[in-house]
PyMOL commands that place a pseudoatom at each C-alpha (Angstrom):
pseudoatom trace, name=CA, resn=MET, resi=1, chain=A, elem=C, hetatm=0, pos=[95.901, -114.017, 71.002]
pseudoatom trace, name=CA, resn=GLU, resi=2, chain=A, elem=C, hetatm=0, pos=[92.705, -116.150, 73.104]
pseudoatom trace, name=CA, resn=THR, resi=3, chain=A, elem=C, hetatm=0, pos=[92.371, -120.069, 71.151]
pseudoatom trace, name=CA, resn=PRO, resi=4, chain=A, elem=C, hetatm=0, pos=[89.161, -120.141, 70.030]
pseudoatom trace, name=CA, resn=ARG, resi=5, chain=A, elem=C, hetatm=0, pos=[86.674, -122.504, 72.889]
pseudoatom trace, name=CA, resn=ILE, resi=6, chain=A, elem=C, hetatm=0, pos=[85.771, -126.314, 71.333]
pseudoatom trace, name=CA, resn=GLU, resi=7, chain=A, elem=C, hetatm=0, pos=[82.305, -125.839, 72.660]
pseudoatom trace, name=CA, resn=TYR, resi=8, chain=A, elem=C, hetatm=0, pos=[81.816, -122.465, 70.357]
pseudoatom trace, name=CA, resn=ALA, resi=9, chain=A, elem=C, hetatm=0, pos=[83.643, -124.410, 67.359]
pseudoatom trace, name=CA, resn=TYR, resi=10, chain=A, elem=C, hetatm=0, pos=[80.690, -126.800, 67.645]
pseudoatom trace, name=CA, resn=ALA, resi=11, chain=A, elem=C, hetatm=0, pos=[77.722, -124.679, 68.201]
pseudoatom trace, name=CA, resn=MET, resi=12, chain=A, elem=C, hetatm=0, pos=[79.471, -122.547, 65.264]
pseudoatom trace, name=CA, resn=GLU, resi=13, chain=A, elem=C, hetatm=0, pos=[79.352, -125.443, 63.220]
pseudoatom trace, name=CA, resn=ALA, resi=14, chain=A, elem=C, hetatm=0, pos=[75.379, -126.180, 64.037]
pseudoatom trace, name=CA, resn=LYS, resi=15, chain=A, elem=C, hetatm=0, pos=[74.798, -122.779, 62.087]
pseudoatom trace, name=CA, resn=GLY, resi=16, chain=A, elem=C, hetatm=0, pos=[76.815, -121.015, 60.526]
pseudoatom trace, name=CA, resn=GLY, resi=17, chain=A, elem=C, hetatm=0, pos=[78.865, -117.848, 61.209]
pseudoatom trace, name=CA, resn=PRO, resi=18, chain=A, elem=C, hetatm=0, pos=[77.191, -114.507, 60.055]
pseudoatom trace, name=CA, resn=VAL, resi=19, chain=A, elem=C, hetatm=0, pos=[77.359, -113.310, 56.552]
pseudoatom trace, name=CA, resn=VAL, resi=20, chain=A, elem=C, hetatm=0, pos=[79.173, -109.918, 56.432]
pseudoatom trace, name=CA, resn=GLU, resi=21, chain=A, elem=C, hetatm=0, pos=[79.353, -108.648, 52.394]
pseudoatom trace, name=CA, resn=ALA, resi=22, chain=A, elem=C, hetatm=0, pos=[82.613, -107.320, 53.717]
pseudoatom trace, name=CA, resn=GLU, resi=23, chain=A, elem=C, hetatm=0, pos=[84.238, -110.218, 54.840]
pseudoatom trace, name=CA, resn=ARG, resi=24, chain=A, elem=C, hetatm=0, pos=[82.632, -112.760, 51.832]
pseudoatom trace, name=CA, resn=LEU, resi=25, chain=A, elem=C, hetatm=0, pos=[84.719, -110.276, 49.639]
pseudoatom trace, name=CA, resn=ALA, resi=26, chain=A, elem=C, hetatm=0, pos=[88.475, -110.017, 51.536]
pseudoatom trace, name=CA, resn=PHE, resi=27, chain=A, elem=C, hetatm=0, pos=[87.794, -114.224, 51.230]
pseudoatom trace, name=CA, resn=GLU, resi=28, chain=A, elem=C, hetatm=0, pos=[86.889, -114.017, 47.578]
pseudoatom trace, name=CA, resn=ALA, resi=29, chain=A, elem=C, hetatm=0, pos=[89.975, -111.445, 47.191]
pseudoatom trace, name=CA, resn=TRP, resi=30, chain=A, elem=C, hetatm=0, pos=[92.158, -113.361, 49.142]
pseudoatom trace, name=CA, resn=MET, resi=31, chain=A, elem=C, hetatm=0, pos=[91.299, -116.672, 46.336]
pseudoatom trace, name=CA, resn=LYS, resi=32, chain=A, elem=C, hetatm=0, pos=[92.070, -114.930, 43.925]
pseudoatom trace, name=CA, resn=GLY, resi=33, chain=A, elem=C, hetatm=0, pos=[95.157, -114.120, 45.803]
pseudoatom trace, name=CA, resn=HIS, resi=34, chain=A, elem=C, hetatm=0, pos=[96.018, -117.753, 45.435]
pseudoatom trace, name=CA, resn=CYS, resi=35, chain=A, elem=C, hetatm=0, pos=[94.594, -118.023, 42.202]
pseudoatom trace, name=CA, resn=TRP, resi=36, chain=A, elem=C, hetatm=0, pos=[91.765, -120.169, 42.981]
pseudoatom trace, name=CA, resn=LYS, resi=37, chain=A, elem=C, hetatm=0, pos=[88.728, -120.167, 41.277]
pseudoatom trace, name=CA, resn=VAL, resi=38, chain=A, elem=C, hetatm=0, pos=[85.512, -118.844, 43.482]
pseudoatom trace, name=CA, resn=GLY, resi=39, chain=A, elem=C, hetatm=0, pos=[83.020, -121.725, 42.070]
pseudoatom trace, name=CA, resn=GLY, resi=40, chain=A, elem=C, hetatm=0, pos=[79.253, -121.265, 42.644]
pseudoatom trace, name=CA, resn=VAL, resi=41, chain=A, elem=C, hetatm=0, pos=[77.350, -118.537, 42.702]
pseudoatom trace, name=CA, resn=TRP, resi=42, chain=A, elem=C, hetatm=0, pos=[76.401, -116.677, 45.820]
pseudoatom trace, name=CA, resn=ASP, resi=43, chain=A, elem=C, hetatm=0, pos=[72.980, -115.793, 46.584]
pseudoatom trace, name=CA, resn=GLY, resi=44, chain=A, elem=C, hetatm=0, pos=[73.719, -113.590, 49.609]
pseudoatom trace, name=CA, resn=ASN, resi=45, chain=A, elem=C, hetatm=0, pos=[73.942, -116.108, 51.555]
pseudoatom trace, name=CA, resn=VAL, resi=46, chain=A, elem=C, hetatm=0, pos=[76.201, -119.302, 50.633]
pseudoatom trace, name=CA, resn=TYR, resi=47, chain=A, elem=C, hetatm=0, pos=[77.464, -120.580, 46.983]
pseudoatom trace, name=CA, resn=ARG, resi=48, chain=A, elem=C, hetatm=0, pos=[75.132, -122.154, 45.471]
pseudoatom trace, name=CA, resn=ASP, resi=49, chain=A, elem=C, hetatm=0, pos=[75.710, -125.216, 42.605]
pseudoatom trace, name=CA, resn=ASP, resi=50, chain=A, elem=C, hetatm=0, pos=[75.551, -123.041, 39.001]
pseudoatom trace, name=CA, resn=PRO, resi=51, chain=A, elem=C, hetatm=0, pos=[73.331, -124.318, 37.398]
pseudoatom trace, name=CA, resn=ARG, resi=52, chain=A, elem=C, hetatm=0, pos=[74.898, -125.606, 34.770]
pseudoatom trace, name=CA, resn=PHE, resi=53, chain=A, elem=C, hetatm=0, pos=[75.493, -128.190, 36.716]
pseudoatom trace, name=CA, resn=ALA, resi=54, chain=A, elem=C, hetatm=0, pos=[72.295, -128.749, 37.669]
pseudoatom trace, name=CA, resn=GLU, resi=55, chain=A, elem=C, hetatm=0, pos=[72.266, -131.772, 34.841]
pseudoatom trace, name=CA, resn=ILE, resi=56, chain=A, elem=C, hetatm=0, pos=[74.865, -133.636, 36.001]
pseudoatom trace, name=CA, resn=GLY, resi=57, chain=A, elem=C, hetatm=0, pos=[75.276, -133.425, 39.285]
pseudoatom trace, name=CA, resn=ASN, resi=58, chain=A, elem=C, hetatm=0, pos=[76.922, -130.431, 41.777]
pseudoatom trace, name=CA, resn=ASP, resi=59, chain=A, elem=C, hetatm=0, pos=[78.851, -127.780, 40.765]
pseudoatom trace, name=CA, resn=PRO, resi=60, chain=A, elem=C, hetatm=0, pos=[82.862, -129.371, 42.233]
pseudoatom trace, name=CA, resn=ASP, resi=61, chain=A, elem=C, hetatm=0, pos=[84.424, -125.739, 42.702]
pseudoatom trace, name=CA, resn=ALA, resi=62, chain=A, elem=C, hetatm=0, pos=[81.272, -124.579, 44.867]
pseudoatom trace, name=CA, resn=ILE, resi=63, chain=A, elem=C, hetatm=0, pos=[81.533, -127.059, 46.908]
pseudoatom trace, name=CA, resn=ILE, resi=64, chain=A, elem=C, hetatm=0, pos=[85.230, -126.916, 47.290]
pseudoatom trace, name=CA, resn=THR, resi=65, chain=A, elem=C, hetatm=0, pos=[84.779, -122.372, 47.757]
pseudoatom trace, name=CA, resn=ARG, resi=66, chain=A, elem=C, hetatm=0, pos=[81.413, -123.882, 50.237]
pseudoatom trace, name=CA, resn=GLN, resi=67, chain=A, elem=C, hetatm=0, pos=[83.824, -125.131, 52.535]
pseudoatom trace, name=CA, resn=LEU, resi=68, chain=A, elem=C, hetatm=0, pos=[87.062, -122.715, 51.917]
pseudoatom trace, name=CA, resn=TRP, resi=69, chain=A, elem=C, hetatm=0, pos=[84.384, -119.760, 52.820]
pseudoatom trace, name=CA, resn=ALA, resi=70, chain=A, elem=C, hetatm=0, pos=[82.356, -121.267, 56.255]
pseudoatom trace, name=CA, resn=ALA, resi=71, chain=A, elem=C, hetatm=0, pos=[86.263, -122.355, 57.388]
pseudoatom trace, name=CA, resn=TRP, resi=72, chain=A, elem=C, hetatm=0, pos=[87.148, -118.065, 56.625]
pseudoatom trace, name=CA, resn=ARG, resi=73, chain=A, elem=C, hetatm=0, pos=[83.863, -117.005, 58.370]
pseudoatom trace, name=CA, resn=ASP, resi=74, chain=A, elem=C, hetatm=0, pos=[84.092, -119.329, 61.120]
pseudoatom trace, name=CA, resn=ARG, resi=75, chain=A, elem=C, hetatm=0, pos=[87.085, -119.650, 62.008]
pseudoatom trace, name=CA, resn=ALA, resi=76, chain=A, elem=C, hetatm=0, pos=[86.932, -115.049, 62.324]
pseudoatom trace, name=CA, resn=ALA, resi=77, chain=A, elem=C, hetatm=0, pos=[83.616, -115.334, 64.014]
pseudoatom trace, name=CA, resn=LEU, resi=78, chain=A, elem=C, hetatm=0, pos=[85.618, -117.031, 66.527]
pseudoatom trace, name=CA, resn=MET, resi=79, chain=A, elem=C, hetatm=0, pos=[88.372, -115.261, 67.076]
for i in range(1, 79): cmd.bond("trace and resi %d" % i, "trace and resi %d" % (i + 1))
show_as sticks, trace
zoom trace
């Protein structure tokens, strides 16, 4: 397996990888398989904060899910 080039990784950080619905569903299955909460509300592009957190600030579960999803999605896109 070829290692991704560093310049590709920097470019990926700037714009993010493509969203593929089947890949997102695989990500959610992987999360659930680890007994990890899939936080936030999927809007077709990103896991947004659950509206119930609007009064107290950001949804910490959505933040973690966004980070993990970005790493999952971008790593797959780099390969």
